[in-house]
Structures are given as C-alpha cells and as structure tokens.
N, C-alpha and C positions, 0 to 999 in steps of 0.2 A: 512493639505495638502491633497487634493483629489488624489486618485490613478487612473491612466488611465486604462481603460479596455484593456486587452491584445487582440490582433488580433488573430483570429483562425489560427491555424497552417496549413500550406500547406500539411504537412504530419502528420496526427493525430497519436498519440501514441496508440498502441494497449494495452488495459488494461486486466489484469488477475484478475477477482474477487477473493477476499480472502475468502468469506463466512462469514466474520465478519461484521455484518451490519453497525455499526458505522464507521469502518475503510473504508469500501467501499463507504460510503456516503461522507466522508471528502476527499477522494482521487479521487472522480469523477468516480467511477466505479471499482476501484481496483488498484493494483500496475502495473507499466509499465512492460509489458511482455518482458522477456529476458534482463532486465536491473537491476543493483543493486539499492537498496533503502536504504538510510541512515536515521535512526530515531534518532533525537537528543532531549535532554531534561535534565533538572537538576536532582539532586538526588531525589529519590522518585517520579519520573514522571510516573512511571508504564510503561516504554518502553518495558519491556520484556513480559508483560502479553499477548498482542496481538500476539506476535511471538510464544509463547508457544501454543496458540490456533491454529494459522495458521499451525505450523509444525504438530500438531496432525491431523488437518483436511486433510492436504496434504498426510500424511502418510497413513491415512485410505482410501484415494482415489487412492493410489499407484502413486501419482505424486511426483516429486522431489522438494525439497526446500534446500536452502543453507543459513546458518545463520552465 
C-alpha cells in the first residue's frame, strides 16, 4: 500500500540541530525546538547513545537540555 505524501505544514516547526550528523539527517534538520521528543525502540536499540552525545555537546556549549 503506497503512502501519500504529506502536505507541507502551514506553520513549519522550527528545528534545533543536535550536532549529531545521523540524527540531524533522519529528523530533517534536528529536533523540534521547545518541544519534547520521545525516542522509542526495543531492548538494545541504542536509544541512550545519541542522548549522551547530545547532552555533552549542549553542556559544552552552555545550552540547556532535559532528559
């Protein structure tokens, strides 16, 4: 079954680049700014690795992150 292309949003979501190349690529430029992001996956899906890198990058740039 073919998926329909989604229409562009009238109000584009502002993105916040993470500085993690692969994550920024698959999220279309970063995480939504000012919004929570839920990361799901089964056991051993390596969900925590990008967040460890992100929190380190944000703390070194003196920006805030909440996990």
